[in-house]
C-alpha positions in Angstrom: 0.0 0.0 -0.1 1.6 3.6 -1.1 1.9 6.1 1.7 -0.2 8.4 0.6 -3.3 5.5 0.3 -1.8 4.9 4.6 -2.0 8.4 5.4 -5.7 8.9 4.3 -7.0 5.2 5.3 -5.3 6.0 9.3 -6.8 9.4 9.0 -10.2 8.8 7.4 -10.5 5.7 10.4 -9.0 8.2 12.9 -12.0 10.7 12.1 -14.2 8.3 12.2 -13.2 6.9 15.7 -13.0 10.7 17.0 -16.6 11.5 15.6 -18.0 8.0 16.5 -16.6 9.1 20.2 -17.5 12.7 20.9 -21.5 11.9 19.5 -21.6 8.9 22.1 -20.2 10.8 24.6 -22.6 13.4 24.4 -25.3 10.9 23.9 -24.5 9.2 27.4 -24.1 12.8 29.1 -27.7 13.6 27.2 -29.1 10.5 28.7 -27.6 11.1 32.1 -29.1 14.8 32.7 -31.6 14.6 29.5 -34.4 14.8 32.4 -32.9 17.5 34.1 -32.7 19.6 30.5 -35.7 20.7 30.6 -35.5 22.2 34.2 -32.1 24.0 33.2 -34.1 25.4 30.2 -36.9 26.9 32.7 -33.9 28.6 35.0 -33.8 31.2 31.8 -34.8 34.5 32.7 -35.1 37.7 30.8 -31.7 38.1 32.2 -28.8 37.9 29.8 -26.1 36.6 31.7 -28.7 34.1 32.8 -29.5 33.1 29.3 -25.6 32.9 28.5 -25.0 30.5 31.9 -28.0 28.3 30.7 -26.3 28.3 27.1 -23.1 27.1 28.2 -24.3 24.5 30.9 -26.0 23.1 27.7 -24.0 22.5 25.4 -21.1 21.4 27.8 -23.6 18.4 28.6 -25.0 17.3 24.8 -21.2 18.7 23.7 -22.8 20.1 20.8 -23.2 23.9 19.9 -25.2 22.8 16.8 -27.4 20.9 19.0 -28.1 23.5 21.5 -28.9 26.4 18.6 -31.0 23.7 16.9 -32.9 23.5 20.0 -33.0 27.1 20.7 -34.6 27.5 17.3 -37.4 25.3 17.9 -38.2 26.9 21.4 -38.0 30.3 19.5 -40.6 28.7 16.8 -42.7 27.3 19.9 -43.2 30.4 21.2 -41.4 29.5 23.9 -38.2 31.7 24.0 -37.9 35.4 22.9 -35.7 36.4 20.5 -33.5 38.2 23.2 -33.5 35.1 25.1 -32.2 33.4 22.3 -30.0 34.9 21.4 -28.4 35.1 25.2 -28.3 31.6 25.1 -26.4 30.7 22.0 -24.1 33.3 23.0 -23.5 30.6 25.9 -24.0 27.8 23.7 -20.6 29.3 21.8 -18.7 29.1 25.0 -19.7 25.8 25.9 -18.6 24.2 22.5 -14.9 24.8 23.6 -15.3 22.3 26.6 -14.8 19.9 23.9 -11.4 21.4 22.6 -10.2 21.6 26.1 -11.0 17.8 26.5 -9.1 16.6 23.6 -6.0 19.1 24.5 -5.4 16.9 27.6 -2.8 14.6 26.8 -4.1 11.1 28.2 -3.8 9.6 24.8 -1.5 6.8 26.5 -4.5 5.8 28.6 -7.5 6.2 26.0 -7.8 2.0 26.4 -8.4 1.7 29.9 -11.0 4.4 29.6 -12.3 2.3 26.4 -12.1 -1.4 28.8 -13.5 0.6 31.9 -16.4 1.8 30.0 -16.7 -1.4 28.5 -17.2 -3.0 31.8 -19.7 -0.5 33.5 -22.2 -0.3 30.5 -22.5 -4.2 30.3 -21.9 -5.4 33.4 -23.6 -2.7 35.3 -27.3 -3.8 36.0 -28.7 0.5 37.0 -29.1 2.4 33.5 -27.9 5.5 35.2 -24.4 2.8 35.4 -25.0 2.1 31.7 -25.1 5.7 30.8 -22.0 6.1 32.4 -20.2 3.1 30.9 -21.3 4.7 27.8 -20.0 7.9 28.5 -16.4 6.9 30.1 -16.0 4.0 26.6 -16.9 6.7 24.1 -14.5 9.2 25.8 -11.6 6.3 25.3 -12.7 5.7 22.0 -12.1 9.7 21.1 -8.7 9.7 22.3 -7.8 6.5 20.4 -9.3 8.1 17.2 -6.8 11.1 18.3 -3.7 8.6 18.7 -5.1 7.1 15.1 -4.8 10.2 13.2 -1.8 11.6 14.9 0.0 8.7 14.1 -1.2 8.5 10.1 -0.4 12.5 9.8 3.3 12.0 10.8 4.4 11.6 7.1 3.0 15.3 6.3 5.7 16.9 8.3 7.9 15.7 5.9 5.8 16.5 2.8 6.8 19.1 0.6 3.0 19.8 -0.8 2.0 19.9 2.4 4.0 22.4 3.7 3.9 24.7 0.7 0.3 24.3 1.9 0.7 25.4 5.0 2.9 28.5 4.1 0.1 29.4 1.7 -1.9 29.6 4.9 0.4 31.7 7.0 1.4 33.8 4.3 -2.8 34.4 3.2 -4.8 33.8 6.6 -8.1 34.2 4.4 -7.6 31.0 3.0 -7.1 29.0 6.1 -10.6 30.7 7.4 -12.1 29.7 4.2 -10.7 25.8 5.0 -11.8 26.3 8.2 -15.2 27.4 7.1 -15.4 25.1 4.4 -14.4 21.6 6.0 -16.7 22.6 9.0 -19.9 23.2 6.4 -19.4 19.4 5.4 -18.7 17.9 8.6 -21.7 20.2 10.5 -19.3 20.4 13.4 -17.4 22.9 14.8 -16.1 20.5 17.4 -15.0 17.5 15.2 -12.8 20.2 12.8 -11.2 21.8 15.7 -10.5 18.5 17.4 -8.8 17.2 13.6 -7.0 20.6 13.7 -5.7 20.1 17.1 -4.7 16.7 16.0 -3.0 17.7 13.1 -1.4 20.9 14.7 0.0 18.7 17.4 2.1 16.1 14.8 5.8 16.7 15.5 7.6 18.7 12.7 11.8 19.5 12.9 13.1 20.6 15.6 10.2 20.0 17.9 8.1 22.6 16.2 4.2 21.8 15.6 2.8 21.2 11.9 0.7 24.0 12.3 2.0 26.6 14.8 -1.0 28.9 16.7 -0.5 31.7 14.5 -1.4 29.6 11.4 -4.3 27.6 13.1 -6.1 30.5 13.9 -7.4 31.4 10.9 -8.7 27.7 10.5 -10.3 28.2 14.2 -12.1 31.3 13.0 -13.5 29.7 9.9 -14.9 26.7 11.9 -17.2 29.5 13.9 -18.3 30.7 11.1 -19.0 27.1 9.3 -20.7 26.3 12.4 -23.6 28.7 11.5 -25.3 27.1 8.8 -26.7 24.0 10.9 -28.7 26.6 12.9 -29.6 28.3 9.4 -30.9 24.3 7.8 -32.6 24.1 11.2 -34.4 27.5 10.8 -35.9 26.7 7.2 -39.7 26.4 7.4 -39.9 27.7 11.0 -41.5 31.3 12.3 -39.6 34.7 11.4 -38.4 34.7 15.1 -36.6 31.3 14.7 -35.1 32.5 11.3 -33.6 35.4 13.3 -32.4 33.5 15.9 -30.3 32.2 13.0 -29.4 34.8 11.7 -28.5 36.6 14.9 -25.7 33.3 15.4 -24.2 34.2 11.8 -23.9 38.0 12.6 -22.1 37.4 15.8 -19.9 34.6 14.5 -18.9 36.4 11.2 -18.6 39.5 13.0 -16.3 38.5 15.7 -14.4 36.3 13.2 -14.0 39.2 10.7 -12.4 41.1 13.8 -9.9 38.9 15.0 -8.8 38.0 11.6 -7.2 41.8 11.9 -5.6 40.5 15.5 -3.9 37.5 14.7 -0.4 38.1 15.9 -1.6 40.4 19.0 -4.3 37.4 19.6 -1.6 34.4 19.2 0.8 36.5 22.0 -2.0 36.6 24.5 -2.8 33.1 23.9 0.8 32.1 24.2 1.1 33.6 27.7 -1.3 32.2 29.2 -1.2 28.5 28.3 1.5 26.1 29.5 5.6 26.3 28.2 7.0 23.7 26.6 8.1 22.3 23.2 5.4 23.5 20.7 4.1 20.5 19.0 3.4 19.4 22.8 1.6 22.3 24.2 0.3 23.5 21.0 -3.2 21.3 21.2 -3.4 23.3 24.2 -2.5 26.3 22.8 -5.8 26.2 20.4 -8.2 25.1 22.9 -7.1 28.1 25.0 -7.4 30.3 21.2 -10.9 28.6 20.9 -12.1 29.4 24.4 -10.9 33.1 24.6 -12.5 34.0 21.5 -15.9 33.2 22.4 -16.0 34.6 25.7 -14.5 37.6 24.3 -16.8 37.7 21.3 -19.8 36.5 23.9 -19.1 39.8 26.7 -18.6 42.2 23.8 -22.3 41.2 22.4 -23.9 40.6 25.8 -24.5 44.6 26.1 -25.8 44.8 22.8 -28.5 42.0 22.6 -31.2 44.2 22.3 -29.7 46.3 19.4 -28.5 42.9 17.3 -32.3 41.3 17.4 -33.3 44.4 16.0 -30.4 44.0 13.3 -31.6 40.4 12.5 -34.7 41.9 12.5 -34.3 44.3 9.9 -32.7 41.1 8.3 -35.9 39.1 8.3 -38.2 41.2 7.6 -42.2 40.9 8.0 -44.5 38.8 10.2 -45.9 35.4 10.8 -49.6 34.7 9.8 -51.6 34.8 12.7 -53.7 31.9 11.5 -52.1 29.2 13.4 -55.1 27.1 14.4 -55.0 24.5 11.8 -50.8 23.9 12.4 -48.9 23.1 15.1 -46.9 25.4 16.9 -44.4 24.0 19.2 -43.8 20.5 17.7 -40.5 20.5 17.0 -38.1 17.5 15.0 -35.1 19.1 15.3 -35.7 18.1 19.6 -36.8 14.4 19.1 -33.2 13.3 20.1 -34.0 14.6 23.5 -36.8 12.9 24.5 -37.6 14.7 27.7 -38.4 18.2 25.7 -40.0 16.8 22.8 -42.3 15.2 25.8 -42.4 18.9 26.8 -43.2 20.1 24.1 -45.8 17.7 22.3 -47.7 18.4 25.5 -48.5 22.0 25.5 -49.1 21.0 21.8 -51.9 19.1 23.2 -52.4 21.9 25.8 -53.5 24.1 22.5 -55.5 21.5 20.9 -57.7 21.2 24.7 -57.4 25.3 24.1 -59.2 24.6 21.0 -61.3 22.3 21.4 -62.3 24.7 24.8 -63.2 27.5 21.8 -65.3 24.6 20.0 -67.4 24.2 23.2 -68.0 28.1 23.8 -68.7 28.7 20.2 -71.1 26.2 20.1 -73.0 27.0 23.1 -74.2 30.3 21.0 -74.3 28.4 18.0 -77.2 26.5 19.4 -78.5 29.1 22.1 -78.7 31.6 18.9 -79.0 29.2 16.1 -76.6 30.8 14.1 -75.4 28.9 11.1 -71.9 30.9 11.2 -70.8 30.5 14.5 -71.8 26.6 13.8 -69.1 26.7 10.5 -66.8 28.6 13.0 -67.3 25.1 14.9 -66.9 22.4 12.1 -63.4 24.7 11.6 -62.2 24.2 15.2 -62.9 20.5 14.7 -61.0 20.5 11.6 -58.3 21.8 13.5 -58.4 19.1 16.4 -58.4 16.4 13.8 -55.2 18.0 11.7 -53.2 18.8 15.2 -54.0 15.1 16.8 -52.6 13.9 13.6 -49.4 15.9 13.3 -48.9 14.8 17.4 -49.4 11.3 16.9 -46.6 11.0 14.2 -44.5 13.2 16.2 -44.8 11.0 19.3 -44.4 7.9 16.6 -41.6 9.4 15.4 -40.0 9.5 19.0 -41.0 6.0 19.8 -39.2 4.7 16.6 -36.2 6.1 17.5 -35.6 3.5 20.5 -34.3 6.0 22.9 -37.1 6.5 25.5 -36.4 5.2 28.8 -39.5 3.3 30.8 -40.8 6.3 32.9 -40.5 8.2 29.3 -42.5 5.2 27.5 -45.6 5.4 30.1 -45.7 9.1 29.5 -45.6 8.7 25.3 -48.6 6.2 25.6 -50.3 8.2 27.8 -49.9 11.5 25.2 -51.3 9.2 22.5 -54.2 8.8 24.7 -54.9 12.2 25.5 -54.2 13.2 21.6 -57.4 10.8 20.8 -59.4 12.3 24.0 -58.9 16.1 22.6 -59.7 15.1 19.2 -63.3 13.5 20.3 -64.0 16.5 22.4 -63.8 18.3 18.8 -66.3 15.8 17.4 -68.8 16.1 20.1 -68.5 20.2 19.5 -69.4 19.2 15.6 -72.5 17.2 16.7 -73.7 20.5 18.9 -73.0 22.4 16.2 -75.0 20.2 13.1 -78.2 20.1 16.3 -77.9 23.8 15.8 -78.6 24.2 12.4 -81.5 21.5 12.9 -83.0 23.0 15.7 -83.0 26.2 13.8 -84.5 24.4 10.5 -87.2 22.1 12.3 -88.3 25.7 15.0 -87.5 24.0 17.9 -87.8 25.7 21.1 -86.7 25.5 24.7 -88.6 26.6 27.8 -86.3 29.4 29.4 -85.9 27.0 32.4 -84.3 24.5 29.7 -82.0 27.5 28.6 -81.1 28.6 32.3 -80.3 25.1 32.4 -78.5 24.2 29.1 -76.4 27.4 29.9 -75.3 26.3 33.7 -74.5 23.1 32.2 -72.2 25.0 29.6 -70.5 26.9 32.8 -69.5 24.0 34.4 -68.3 22.2 31.4 -66.1 25.6 30.6 -64.8 25.2 34.6 -63.7 21.6 33.8 -61.9 22.2 30.6 -59.6 24.7 31.9 -58.3 22.9 35.0 -58.0 20.3 32.0 -55.9 22.5 30.4 -54.1 24.1 33.1 -53.4 19.9 34.4 -52.0 19.2 30.6 -50.0 22.5 30.3 -48.0 22.2 33.3 -48.2 18.6 34.4 -50.3 19.6 37.2 -51.8 16.7 39.2 -54.2 19.0 41.9 -55.8 20.4 38.7 -56.2 17.1 37.5 -58.1 15.7 40.5 -60.0 18.7 40.5 -61.2 17.6 36.8 -62.2 14.2 38.2 -64.2 16.1 41.0 -65.8 17.9 38.4 -67.0 14.8 35.8 -68.9 13.7 38.8 -70.8 17.2 39.0 -71.5 16.9 35.3 -73.0 13.7 35.3 -75.3 14.2 38.2 -76.6 17.3 36.7 -76.8 15.5 33.4 -79.3 13.0 35.4 -81.3 15.4 36.9 -81.6 17.7 33.6 -82.7 14.5 31.9 -85.1 14.1 35.1 -86.4 17.4 35.3 -87.1 17.6 31.3 -89.1 14.4 31.4 -91.3 16.4 34.3 -91.9 19.2 32.3 -92.5 16.9 28.7 -95.0 15.0 30.9 -96.7 18.4 31.8 -96.9 19.3 28.5 -94.5 22.6 28.9 -92.2 21.5 26.2 -92.9 19.3 22.9 -90.9 15.9 22.3 -89.4 17.3 19.4 -87.8 19.8 22.0 -87.6 16.7 24.1 -85.3 14.6 21.7 -82.7 17.7 21.1 -82.6 18.3 24.5 -81.6 15.3 25.6 -79.0 14.9 22.7 -77.4 17.7 23.8 -76.6 16.9 27.3 -75.2 13.9 26.0 -73.0 15.5 23.7 -71.9 17.9 26.9 -71.2 14.8 29.3 -69.4 13.0 27.1 -67.0 16.1 26.7 -66.6 15.8 30.2 -65.9 11.8 30.2 -63.0 12.9 28.1 -61.6 15.7 30.1 -61.8 13.3 32.6 -59.9 10.6 30.4 -57.0 13.7 30.2 -56.8 14.0 33.4 -56.5 10.7 34.8 -54.1 9.6 32.3 -52.3 12.9 34.1 -52.3 11.3 37.3 -51.0 7.9 36.3 -48.3 9.2 34.9 -47.4 11.2 38.0 -48.1 8.2 40.2 -46.1 5.6 37.6 -43.3 8.5 37.9 -43.4 8.3 41.9 -42.7 4.6 42.2 -39.9 4.5 39.8 -38.0 7.6 40.9 
């Protein structure tokens, strides 16, 4: 095999192991802290510093600024986060992603196989899920360094390769080439951490006289290019999202590009500062840490420069991405975001919020169906039909979203239990819409057949609707906030609805017997009460699923 082919295959194999190790380490950490991810994000306030901290911590856990940024774009699109909040979190994500480079800079390649062995033992011998997840993380940590060792060994011949040395000299003379190279490679790899890890491994290859194959000053333009290239992932994730989500992606690009351009003008001075704060020694032994420190310093300084101007940046990206989203959101999902499906804890919260929104649409349908029925207004009946169609469409989207999450095979037992409950809840809310449709259709028939009710009957209908509104409101709060207290209130209110249905039937039969109502109005009244009682039943079903999930969760905790 030729030496060139050996270099290519060795580099490719080492790169594959490095990226695999990095991804698996992120997955392992996410499994360990995944259930806490939502709670971490809930600490987010309007304070930009808190947003930066949240972004830094989240990215340090999942080992990917792109993943954090994509997640944030999903939250903005789902209206769970404002644009300024999103910008502060993305700034923090840029700092958090430098953790990977700092880990890579530790010279523990000689112990890589020990980590692989220990991780393997924990993964296969550990009986508890948390031990298996820790084992996966340690195993992946070792694989990451095995990959670096393989790459370093494969690239050693490049130190004496005239063509490669000529390319490096061109980058030294024209830093813009390094910037473009870093941008292009990161665009392809879709991971600045992977590109920077490769850069660290390549730079640390020993050249003549103990020098580094790529000295710090030549590495910095490539490093800056990596920070530009990583923004494309966010831009791709924002396609089809709301205007504010597109603005969040644009903000990521703006501060990474402007920061990189600024630092391109001060590379010699920046390199000097990094060398001052980094360990001393033979260049090829310390350049990896220097690159990691440069990466961290760039992102910290860039963040500090932008924090006071987050509001200004929000205005800039609002100018770049102009216009507003259409107001009619009823017939499409708002909270669901496919980009966070690999974070089940968050994806499930978004699903619950979407279902709470779906329940709000069902509640609106109940309110309008009441007026449609009592006022015999066909326009209002048509509005109910539209809302019922919206609940049908949202149910399909939610079920598909949950099914996709289930098929990924990343759910633990608690998450599987909750997912099954959410599936049932989607069906219950859709059925509420169906019963509202029945009432709206009955309103049209009532008008056509000139069915009239006594004043007492209309008062009873209004009281029943009012009780159902209260029940629906408690159902929405229970679903949106995973609130067991409100869920239990719903089950108590259902008894009242059932009791009132029996009382109303008896009273109406009395009126029929006394000739105060005609038989046609009697049938219409009983059908209406039946539909209202069924809506109450489905509210109870939703509440019971919430209670069941929380009881199961308490048992497993």
